C-alpha positions in Angstrom: 0.1 0.0 0.0 1.2 3.5 -0.8 0.8 6.6 1.2 1.1 10.4 0.9 2.3 12.8 3.5 -0.3 15.5 3.9 1.1 17.2 7.1 4.7 17.9 6.7 6.9 20.9 7.7 9.8 22.4 5.8 12.5 24.8 6.9 10.0 27.6 6.3 8.2 26.6 9.5 10.7 28.9 10.9 12.8 27.7 13.9 10.4 24.6 14.0 10.7 22.6 10.8 14.0 21.0 10.0 13.2 19.5 6.6 14.9 21.0 3.5 12.6 20.9 0.5 15.2 19.0 -1.7 15.5 16.3 1.1 11.7 15.9 1.4 11.3 15.5 -2.3 14.2 12.9 -2.5 12.8 11.0 0.5 9.2 10.8 -1.0 10.7 9.5 -4.3 12.8 7.0 -2.3 9.6 5.7 -0.8 7.8 5.7 -4.0 5.1 8.0 -2.9 3.2 9.7 -5.7 2.7 13.1 -4.1 3.8 15.3 -1.2 2.2 18.3 0.7 4.1 20.9 2.6 2.1 22.6 5.4 4.2 25.1 7.1 3.2 27.1 10.2 1.1 30.1 9.2 2.8 30.8 5.8 3.2 29.8 2.2 6.8 30.7 2.0 7.8 27.3 0.4 5.0 27.2 -2.1 6.7 28.3 -5.3 10.2 26.7 -4.6 8.4 23.5 -3.6 6.2 23.3 -6.6 9.0 24.0 -9.2 11.4 21.5 -7.6 8.7 18.9 -7.2 7.6 19.1 -10.7 11.1 18.8 -12.0 11.4 15.6 -10.0 8.2 14.2 -11.4 6.5 14.4 -7.9 3.1 15.8 -7.5 3.2 18.9 -5.2 0.3 19.8 -2.9 0.4 23.3 -1.6 -0.8 23.7 1.9 -0.5 25.6 5.2 -1.0 24.7 8.8 -3.1 27.7 9.8 -3.6 29.2 13.2 -7.3 29.7 13.9 -8.5 32.2 16.6 -11.0 30.7 19.1 -13.3 33.6 18.4 -13.1 36.8 16.4 -9.6 37.1 14.7 -9.6 40.9 15.4 -9.7 40.5 19.3 -6.2 40.7 20.6 -6.3 38.5 23.7 -7.2 35.0 25.0 -10.9 34.0 25.6 -10.0 33.1 29.2 -6.9 33.4 31.3 -4.5 30.6 30.4 -6.5 29.5 27.4 -4.9 29.1 23.9 -5.1 32.1 21.7 -5.2 29.9 18.5 -5.8 26.4 17.4 -4.1 24.5 14.5 -5.8 23.6 11.3 -4.3 22.0 8.1 -5.5 23.6 4.7 -4.6 22.2 1.4 -5.2 23.6 -2.1 -7.3 21.3 -4.2 -7.4 23.6 -7.3 -6.5 27.1 -8.4 -9.5 28.6 -6.5 -8.2 26.9 -3.4 -4.7 28.2 -3.9 -6.0 31.8 -4.3 -8.1 31.4 -1.2 -5.1 30.0 0.7 -3.1 33.0 -0.3 -6.0 35.3 0.8 -6.2 33.6 4.1 -2.5 33.8 4.7 -2.4 37.5 4.0 -5.4 38.3 6.1 -4.1 36.3 9.0 -1.1 38.7 9.1 -3.0 42.0 8.4 -6.2 41.4 10.4 -5.7 38.6 12.9 -2.1 38.7 14.2 -1.9 38.1 17.9 1.2 36.1 18.9 0.7 34.3 15.5 -1.1 35.2 12.2 -4.6 33.9 12.7 -7.8 33.3 10.7 -11.2 32.6 12.1 -14.4 30.8 11.1 -15.7 33.9 9.4 -12.7 33.9 7.0 -12.7 30.2 6.6 -16.3 30.1 5.6 -15.8 33.1 3.1 -12.7 31.5 1.4 -13.6 27.9 1.6 -13.8 27.1 -2.1 -11.2 24.7 -3.3 -9.7 24.0 0.1 -9.3 20.6 1.7 -9.2 20.6 5.5 -8.0 18.3 8.2 -8.0 18.8 12.0 -4.2 18.9 12.5 -2.5 17.9 15.7 -3.0 17.9 19.4 -3.2 21.7 19.2 -6.3 21.5 17.0 -9.6 22.7 18.2 -11.2 19.2 18.4 -8.2 17.7 20.1 -8.1 20.6 22.7 -11.8 20.1 23.5 -11.5 16.4 23.6 -8.6 16.7 26.1 -10.7 19.0 28.2 -13.6 16.5 28.2 -15.8 18.7 26.1 -17.2 16.2 23.8 -20.1 18.3 22.8 -17.8 21.1 21.9 -15.7 18.7 19.8 -18.9 17.5 18.0 -20.0 21.1 17.3 -16.6 22.0 15.9 -16.5 18.9 13.6 -20.1 19.5 12.5 -19.4 23.2 11.6 -16.3 22.3 9.5 -18.2 19.4 7.8 -21.1 21.8 6.9 -18.8 24.4 5.5 -16.4 22.2 3.6 -18.7 19.2 2.8 -16.8 16.2 1.6 -13.5 18.2 1.7 -13.1 17.9 5.5 -11.3 15.2 7.2 -10.5 14.2 10.9 -6.8 13.4 11.4 -4.9 10.7 13.3 -1.2 10.8 13.6 1.4 8.0 13.8 3.7 9.0 16.6 4.0 8.7 20.4 3.6 12.2 21.7 2.0 12.3 25.1 -1.8 11.8 24.7 -1.6 11.0 20.9 -2.7 7.4 21.3 -5.7 8.4 23.4 -6.5 11.1 21.0 -6.4 8.8 18.0 -8.9 6.5 19.7 -11.2 9.4 20.4 -11.0 10.6 16.8 -11.7 7.2 15.4 -14.7 7.1 17.5 -15.9 10.6 16.7 -15.5 9.9 13.0 -17.7 6.8 13.2 -20.3 8.6 15.1 -20.5 11.6 12.7 -19.7 9.6 9.6 -16.7 11.7 8.8 -13.7 10.5 6.8 -10.3 10.1 8.6 -6.9 10.7 7.3 -3.5 9.5 8.7 -0.5 12.0 8.9 2.7 12.2 10.8 3.3 15.9 11.3 6.8 15.4 10.0 9.2 18.0 11.4 12.5 16.2 10.6 13.6 13.7 8.0 14.9 10.8 9.9 14.6 9.4 13.4 18.4 10.2 13.8 17.7 13.9 13.1 15.7 14.3 16.3 18.5 15.7 18.4 19.4 18.3 15.8 15.8 19.3 15.6 15.7 19.6 19.3 18.5 22.2 19.2 16.6 24.1 16.5 13.5 24.0 18.8 15.5 25.5 21.7 16.6 28.4 19.5 13.0 29.1 18.5 11.7 28.9 22.0 14.7 30.7 23.5 15.2 27.9 26.0 18.3 26.1 27.3 18.9 22.6 26.0 19.2 21.4 29.5 15.9 22.8 30.6 13.6 19.8 31.4 10.4 21.9 31.5 10.7 23.1 27.9 8.7 21.7 25.0 10.0 18.4 23.6 9.0 16.7 20.4 8.5 12.9 20.2 11.3 11.0 18.2 8.5 9.7 15.9 7.8 13.0 14.1 9.9 12.2 11.2 9.1 11.4 7.5 7.9 7.8 7.6 7.4 5.3 4.8 4.0 3.7 4.0 4.8 0.4 5.9 5.8 2.4 9.0 2.4 4.3 8.8 0.4 1.1 8.2 2.1 -0.5 11.2 0.4 2.1 13.4 -3.1 1.6 11.9 -3.2 -2.0 10.8 -6.9 -2.3 11.4 -7.8 1.0 9.7 -6.1 0.9 6.2 -8.6 3.3 4.9 -6.9 6.2 6.8 -3.9 5.7 4.6 -6.0 5.2 1.4 -7.7 8.5 2.0 -4.3 10.3 1.6 -4.1 8.9 -1.9 -7.7 10.1 -2.6 -6.8 13.6 -1.5 -3.6 13.6 -3.7 -5.7 12.6 -6.7 -8.0 15.5 -6.1 -5.4 18.1 -5.8 -4.4 19.0 -9.2 -4.0 22.8 -9.6 -0.1 22.5 -9.7 -0.4 21.4 -13.3 -1.3 25.0 -14.2 1.4 27.7 -14.6 1.1 30.3 -11.8 1.8 33.7 -13.3 1.1 37.1 -11.8 -2.1 38.8 -13.1 -1.2 42.2 -14.3 -4.1 44.6 -15.0 -4.4 45.9 -18.5 -5.2 49.6 -19.2 -8.7 50.3 -20.4 -9.1 49.5 -24.1 -6.5 46.7 -24.1 -3.6 49.0 -24.9 -0.1 47.6 -24.6 3.5 48.7 -25.0 4.0 52.4 -25.8 0.3 53.2 -26.1 -0.3 51.8 -22.6 2.6 53.7 -21.1 1.3 57.0 -22.8 -2.2 56.4 -21.6 -1.0 55.8 -18.0 1.3 58.8 -18.0 -1.2 61.2 -19.4 -3.8 60.1 -17.0 -1.6 60.4 -14.0 -0.3 63.8 -14.9 -3.8 65.1 -15.7 -5.2 63.9 -12.3 -2.2 65.5 -10.6 -2.8 68.8 -12.3 -6.5 68.8 -11.5 -5.9 68.1 -7.8 -2.8 70.1 -7.0 -2.7 73.2 -9.3 -4.9 76.1 -8.4 -6.0 76.8 -11.9 -7.7 73.7 -13.3 -5.2 72.2 -15.8 -3.5 75.4 -17.1 -2.9 75.1 -20.8 0.9 75.8 -20.5 1.4 73.4 -17.7 -0.5 70.6 -19.4 1.4 71.2 -22.7 4.8 71.1 -21.0 3.8 68.0 -19.0 2.7 66.2 -22.2 6.0 67.3 -23.9 8.0 65.8 -20.9 6.1 62.6 -21.1 6.5 62.3 -24.9 10.2 62.9 -24.5 10.5 60.1 -21.9 8.6 57.7 -24.1 10.7 58.6 -27.2 14.1 58.4 -25.7 14.4 57.2 -22.2 12.1 54.2 -22.1 13.5 52.5 -25.2 17.1 53.0 -24.1 16.3 51.2 -20.8 14.8 48.3 -22.6 17.8 47.9 -24.7 20.1 48.0 -21.8 18.1 45.4 -20.0 18.1 43.1 -23.0 21.9 43.5 -23.1 22.4 42.2 -19.5 22.2 45.4 -17.5 20.4 45.7 -14.1 17.9 48.5 -13.5 19.7 51.9 -13.6 19.2 55.1 -11.9 18.8 58.8 -12.8 17.8 61.6 -10.4 16.6 63.9 -13.1 14.6 61.3 -15.0 13.3 59.9 -11.7 12.1 63.4 -10.6 10.4 63.9 -14.0 8.7 60.4 -13.7 7.7 61.1 -10.1 5.8 64.2 -11.2 3.8 62.0 -13.7 2.7 59.8 -10.8 1.6 62.6 -8.6 4.6 62.6 -6.3 5.1 66.4 -6.8 3.1 69.2 -8.5 3.6 69.1 -12.3 3.9 72.8 -13.1 6.6 75.2 -14.2 6.6 77.2 -10.9 7.4 74.1 -8.9 10.8 73.4 -10.2 10.3 71.7 -13.5 13.4 70.5 -15.3 15.0 73.3 -17.5 14.4 73.2 -21.1 17.9 72.2 -22.0 17.4 68.9 -20.3 14.3 68.2 -22.4 15.8 69.5 -25.7 15.6 66.8 -28.4 19.0 67.7 -29.7 20.7 67.3 -26.4 21.8 64.1 -24.8 19.7 62.7 -21.8 20.8 63.5 -18.2 23.6 61.2 -17.0 22.3 57.9 -15.7 23.9 55.0 -14.1 23.2 51.4 -14.7 24.6 48.4 -12.7 26.0 45.7 -15.0 26.6 42.2 -14.0 30.3 41.4 -14.4 29.5 38.3 -16.3 27.7 40.4 -19.0 29.9 43.4 -19.3 31.9 42.2 -22.3 28.7 41.2 -24.1 27.1 44.6 -23.4 30.2 46.5 -24.6 30.1 44.5 -27.8 26.4 45.4 -28.3 26.9 49.1 -27.5 28.2 50.2 -31.0 25.1 48.7 -32.6 
């Protein structure tokens, strides 16, 4: 039987995960696993690098995140009761492109709206951005596990039912194959709850390091993250079993419930958005303009808006004419030169005068003669452009010099 790791931490689970992406991919291929998910704590830092490397290695990547969920409103900065947790853990996986976009949105909002000790989302955001996401109930720090540990069976049922209603058949309970304190008891309770509520269950291992022998090195990393001494017996310790296990090792922990491993394959089959090429979406100016027409349209619009807002007389004719002339001059001479330099191997250059002129186009300063416009000699079509600097990669200098006479 095969198996797919759906709850796995890379080095981007900062000061907590000790797995390098290359090592995870190599290990998954060694175990002949068809796919792999990376679910770092509260971020998607590994997403692009992981996807590109996994695709090159012919391994199916599943983009995910172990989110922090506020127990109430994400905007409330505080704990619900003294000593209570300010967040729960929840595993989110992108099933398709819509799911990936929602994952990005949730990650961003967690930092901008819900940050309190950690970047947090809440049920409101999860319901709003639920499309395309597969959810499992994480580790012992999850909401269900916390309520089960407290003896609140009704609260655990309510939480499971809410997620099942929101995510439908994309919601899974989660059991884990290690010996952390309370994990065996929790697994038994989860299996019972899944049967009672007719919910599917998935097996994971919350892999924080690659091999069993890496535990001690990971423990040092954990001390750095916690700011604790290695000799401190009262600090957090991870079980030695939180490593990247093979399918036989996972099946050994759940011999009577093989379906919890089979469900990992089912989820891996559903997640397919990584086959698409992810490119940034750049808005196109009105009318579908491109190239020089788009630049002229944007420059004219920005300058006109600046004139109307900042100049006492609404768009004086002389100021508008000179602004238009500046912009035409930039398009005709400066912009093509920069393009040619870039194609020749140069890095972005700089020019204080050109930057000042462009700044006026985008409303950084008033675009009018009495506010320090560039003198006419700088704009003269028969004169050279103001001196500009361009950083050139040493590897491309010779090639650039050979191109220059052309």
